[in-house]
C-alpha positions in Angstrom: 0.0 0.0 0.0 1.4 3.4 -1.0 2.1 5.9 1.8 -0.7 8.2 0.7 -3.1 5.3 0.6 -2.0 4.2 4.1 -2.6 7.6 5.5 -6.0 7.9 3.8 -7.1 4.5 5.1 -6.0 5.3 8.6 -7.8 8.6 8.6 -10.9 6.9 7.4 -10.7 4.3 10.2 -9.9 7.0 12.7 -12.9 9.2 11.7 -15.3 6.3 11.6 -14.2 4.6 14.8 -12.9 7.4 17.1 -16.2 8.1 19.0 -16.9 4.4 19.6 -13.4 3.6 20.8 -13.3 6.8 23.0 -16.6 5.7 24.6 -15.2 2.2 25.2 -12.0 3.4 26.9 -13.7 6.2 28.9 -16.2 3.6 30.4 -13.3 1.4 31.4 -10.5 3.7 32.4 -10.3 5.1 35.9 -9.3 8.6 34.9 -9.7 10.8 31.9 -6.0 10.9 31.4 -5.9 7.1 31.4 -8.6 7.0 28.8 -6.8 9.5 26.6 -3.6 7.5 26.9 -5.4 4.3 26.0 -7.1 5.9 23.1 -3.9 7.3 21.7 -2.1 3.9 22.2 -4.9 2.1 20.5 -4.8 4.2 17.4 -1.0 4.2 17.4 -1.1 0.4 17.3 -3.7 0.6 14.5 -1.3 2.8 12.5 1.6 0.4 13.1 -0.5 -2.6 12.2 -2.7 -1.0 9.6 -2.4 -4.0 7.3 -3.9 -6.2 10.0 -6.9 -3.9 10.5 -9.9 -5.5 8.8 -12.1 -3.6 6.4 -15.5 -2.2 7.4 -17.4 -3.0 10.6 -14.9 -5.6 11.8 -12.4 -2.8 12.1 -14.3 -1.5 15.2 -14.2 -5.0 16.8 -10.5 -5.2 16.1 -10.0 -1.8 17.7 -12.1 -2.9 20.7 -9.7 -5.8 21.1 -6.7 -3.6 20.9 -8.1 -1.1 23.3 -9.0 -3.9 25.7 -5.4 -5.2 25.7 -4.0 -1.6 26.1 -6.3 -1.0 29.1 -5.2 -4.4 30.6 -1.5 -3.5 30.1 -2.2 -0.1 31.8 -3.8 -1.8 34.8 -0.9 -4.2 35.1 1.6 -1.4 34.9 -0.4 0.6 37.5 -0.5 -2.5 39.8 3.3 -2.9 39.5 3.8 0.8 40.3 1.5 0.6 43.3 3.4 -2.5 44.6 6.7 -0.7 44.0 5.5 2.4 45.9 4.4 0.2 48.8 7.6 -1.7 48.9 9.7 1.5 48.7 7.5 3.0 51.5 8.3 0.0 53.7 12.0 0.2 52.9 12.0 3.9 53.6 10.3 3.3 56.9 13.0 0.8 57.9 15.7 3.2 56.7 14.2 6.0 58.7 14.2 3.8 61.8 17.8 2.8 61.4 18.8 6.4 60.6 16.9 7.6 63.7 19.1 5.2 65.8 22.1 7.4 64.8 20.6 10.3 66.8 19.4 13.7 65.7 22.4 14.4 63.4 20.7 13.2 60.2 19.5 16.8 59.4 23.0 18.1 59.9 24.4 15.5 57.6 21.9 16.4 54.9 22.7 20.0 55.3 26.4 19.4 55.0 25.8 17.3 51.9 23.5 20.0 50.4 26.3 22.6 50.9 28.6 20.7 48.6 28.8 21.7 44.9 26.7 19.7 42.5 29.7 17.8 41.1 30.8 16.7 44.6 27.2 15.6 45.4 27.0 13.7 42.2 30.2 11.7 42.6 29.4 11.0 46.2 25.9 9.9 45.3 27.2 7.6 42.6 29.5 5.9 45.1 27.3 6.0 48.2 23.7 5.7 46.8 24.3 3.7 43.7 27.2 1.7 45.1 29.4 2.3 42.0 33.1 1.7 42.1 35.6 4.3 40.9 35.9 2.5 37.5 32.1 2.6 37.1 32.0 6.2 38.2 34.6 7.0 35.5 32.3 5.4 32.9 29.3 7.4 34.1 31.2 10.7 34.2 33.1 10.0 31.0 36.5 10.6 32.6 39.6 8.5 33.3 39.6 6.1 36.3 42.3 8.2 37.9 40.2 11.4 37.6 37.2 9.6 39.0 39.2 8.4 42.0 40.6 11.8 42.6 37.1 13.5 42.3 35.7 11.0 44.8 38.6 11.5 47.2 38.3 15.3 47.1 34.5 15.1 47.4 34.8 12.9 50.5 37.3 15.3 52.0 35.0 18.3 51.3 32.1 16.4 52.9 34.2 15.6 56.0 35.1 19.3 56.2 31.4 20.3 56.0 30.5 17.8 58.7 33.3 19.1 61.0 32.2 22.7 60.3 28.6 21.6 61.4 30.1 20.2 64.6 29.3 16.6 63.6 31.7 13.8 64.5 33.1 12.7 61.2 34.4 9.4 62.7 30.8 8.6 63.7 29.5 8.8 60.2 32.5 8.1 58.0 31.6 7.6 54.3 28.2 6.3 55.5 27.2 9.9 55.8 26.5 10.0 52.1 24.1 7.1 52.4 22.2 8.9 55.1 21.7 11.9 52.8 19.6 10.0 50.2 17.0 12.4 48.9 19.0 15.5 49.7 20.0 16.2 46.1 
């Protein structure tokens, strides 16, 4: 099928089926935004698979089937996101409890971390939060391994200096201070 013919055929299907497919997804989606997303995805699939779309009235049934699968995929994705949020909430609660055991210095550690320049925060976060080695940090920052090690060393020294300036016992936190600052960036 020539590109112009494909476009014309899609436009005909879209014009003929839009209202029915919109009504279908609106009745089944939880929110207007979800319906709009499902409608857009349904017609995007129809465009990609235009040769599979039957002619005439069966096209509407085919689009209903596509919309049904799109909505089901959206529900599964939402369920996974909800589960992830709940799991992260539980992990954060555990983390907050363990951080609370360190005393009331957590705010001071976050403030010291926030006072660092963005480059120092980034290199410390890559090491402390993401658990990356110097070699891995070098890859992320697109620099040599030696430069990454030097940046990390200097950032750690500057963090220690900020912690000392805040009157916090650096030995008590050590490098673990960066892990305590998660979310401070």
